[in-house]
N, C-alpha and C positions, 0 to 999 in steps of 0.2 A: 701336225705336220707343218714344217717350215721350209722356206726357201734357203738353200745353201749356196754360197757363192761358187760358181762353176770352177774357178781356179783352185778350189780346195778338193776337188773330186778327181779320182783317177779317171782316165779316158773311158774306161768300160762303163762307168756310171753316168756319163754325160749323155743320157738319152731319156726320153719321156718314159715315165712309169718305172724308173729305177727304184729299187728298194734297198735301203741300207740304214745303218744306225749312225747318227751323228751325235756326238756328245757335246752339249752346249753348256757353258758356264756363264751365267748372266746372259749377255747377248753375243758372246764370242764363241765361235766354233773351236773346240779343242781337239777333236779327233773324229775321223770317219772310219767306222768299222766296216771293212769290206769282205772279210773272210766268212767262212761258214758260220762262225759264231754270230755275226750280225744278223743273218737270216733266222737263226735259232732264237736270238733275243727278241726279234719282232714277234715270233710265234709265242714265246713265253709271255711277253707283254700282253698280247691279245688274249691269252688264256686267263691271266690274272685280272686284267681289266674286266673281262666278262664276269668273273666271280665277284669282284668288288661292286660292279654295277648291279648285278642281279640280287646278290644276297646281303650286301652291307649298305651302301648308299645312304649314309647318315644325313646327308643334306637333302635327299630326295630330288636330285637333279640329274641322275644318270640318263634319263630319257632326252634331256635337252643339252647335256654337256657330258658325253660319254668318256671324255678324257679328264674329267674333274679330279680323279684320284690317282692319276698317272705318277705323280711324284712320290707316292707311297709304294709303287711296284718294286723298285729295286731293293729297298730295305726289307720288304716282306719276302722277296725271293731269296735274299741272303739268309734270312732267318730259316726259311724252309730248307735251303741247301745245307745249312749248318746242323740240321737235324732237330730243330726246335719242335717241341710238341704243340698240340692244340692249345693248351692252357697258356703257353708263352706267347704264341701268336695272337690269341684272343686278348691277352693282356695288352699287347702292343696296339692292336686295333682299338680297344676300348680307351687306352691312353690318348690316342689320336683324337677320338671323339670328345673326350672330356677336356683334355689339356690343350690340344691343338685347335679344336673347333669351338670349345666352350659350350658344348652341348651336354645334356644329361646322358649318363651311361646307357648304352644299348647292348648290354652284355649278351643277350640271347643272339642277336644278329652277329656280334663279334665272334661268338663261339661257333655258330653255323658257318660263318665265312672261313674261320680258321680251319675247321674240319675239311671244307672244300679245298682250301689252298694246300693242305697237307696231302690230300688225295690226288692232287695234280702230279705229284712225283716229279718236281721240276729239276732240271739239270743245275749243277753248280755253276756259278758265275766264274769267268776267268779271272 
C-alpha cells in the first residue's frame, strides 16, 4: 500500500478507506483504476498472493513480508488467463526461483502452486 497524491484521484476516492488500483512505474503514478475492474483486480491479487504465500514462498518470508511476491502476480494471472497449463505455470515459477532468485529448484512447490493457481479460475485481465 502506498500514498497516492490526492490531485490524481477522482473526488469519489478522496476519503479514508478508499480502495482502488494505482499503476505505478518506478516512483511515478501512471493510472488510477476506478471502475469495477479495479475492485476485481484487488480480489484477484489477494487470492493469488495467498496461494504464493501459502504454497510457494521460496524465500521463506511470507509470514513477515506478505507482499514479497506481488510483482509476480500480474504475469502469473496473464498466464492463467491465457489458458496456460500446470506445467507451463510451474516452469515459470521454477524459473523465477532458479534464475530470478538464484536458488535451487523447488519443482514440487512450483507444481503444487501452479495447480492451485489454475484452480482459482481467474478472470482475464483487460
